[in-house]
N, C-alpha and C positions, 0 to 999 in steps of 0.2 A: 731147972732157971727160973729165974724171977724177974718179969722186963719192968722196965723203967714209966714211973709217972708219966705222961704229959703233961703234967704240968709242974714238975722240976724244972729248975732255971736253968740247967742246965741242956734240957734237951728244949726249951722255948728260945735257945742262944743259937741254936744247933739247926732250927727252922728258921730265927731270923739269917742264917751265916748263909743258909740252900738258895734263900729267896734274893740274895745278895750274889752269886753266881752268874756270873754268864750260862751260856747255853752248852760253848765247850766244858767249862768247870761243872755242869750239871751231866754232860754226859760222862765225863771221868768220874762220877759220883757215881753213876749207875754202872760202870765199870765195875771201880772199887767193891762197892757194895752189890754187886747182882751179878756180876760173869756178864754182863751187855748193857749198846750204850744207849739203848731206848724201852719204854718201857712199854707190857705188851699190849694188842689193841682189846679196844672194850670187851670185844663177841671173845678173846681169848684168856679173859681174865680169871685169874683162882685165885682161894685162898693164900696160894702159896708168892703172889704174885705181892702180896702184902709186906710190908718192911716190915722188920721186927726188933725191937732197937732193947736191949741189953744192958747192963753197967761193965765194965771192961775188968774183965780177969786177971788185969795186972798191976791196978788199982786205979790213984786217982792224979797222981802228979801232975803237974803239968808240963812234966817234956813224955808221957803216953801219950803214944799218937793211937786213935783209934782203929779198931780191927773187923774187920770183914770175914763172914762164910757166905761164901757167895749162895754156893748151893740151896739153901735156908734163906736168900734175902737179912741175912740178918746184920744189924752195925751191935757191934760193943765201944758205949761212946762213956770215956770219962766224962769226970766234973771236973772242969774249968773252971778258973776261977775267974774267967773276965771273957768278953766275947772275941776279943783278938787273937786272943789264945787259942780258942775255938776254932777261928779264922786261919790259923798258924797252919797249924796240929791237923788240921783238914785237908789243906791243901796238900802239907806233906810230904801226908797217908795217900791223894786218890793219884798225887804227880807220881808218885813213886812204882806205884801198882799198873805194870803196863802189860802183862803178858796175858789177860784173859778172856777174851770179847766170844765170846758161842754168836 
């Protein structure tokens, strides 16, 4: 599997949307992506604590939601056409995921 380029438009949109999220939404994102609501302490930081991003396995349609592999802190991100679609679909994905919390 190959990751995505940090300079890709949809990756830049992702970070813009994440920066605009409030604290509660950021915690939901961490739970969705990593199965935890907080990042590790700096002293506990490992390579596995680093988020990795890959293209979506299910395509890039605007109705495809982002996916996560919490064991590896992997996000599978579709290429949305607009920032509004990125915001809507990311919010839908993180609010639908409430089962995992280590």
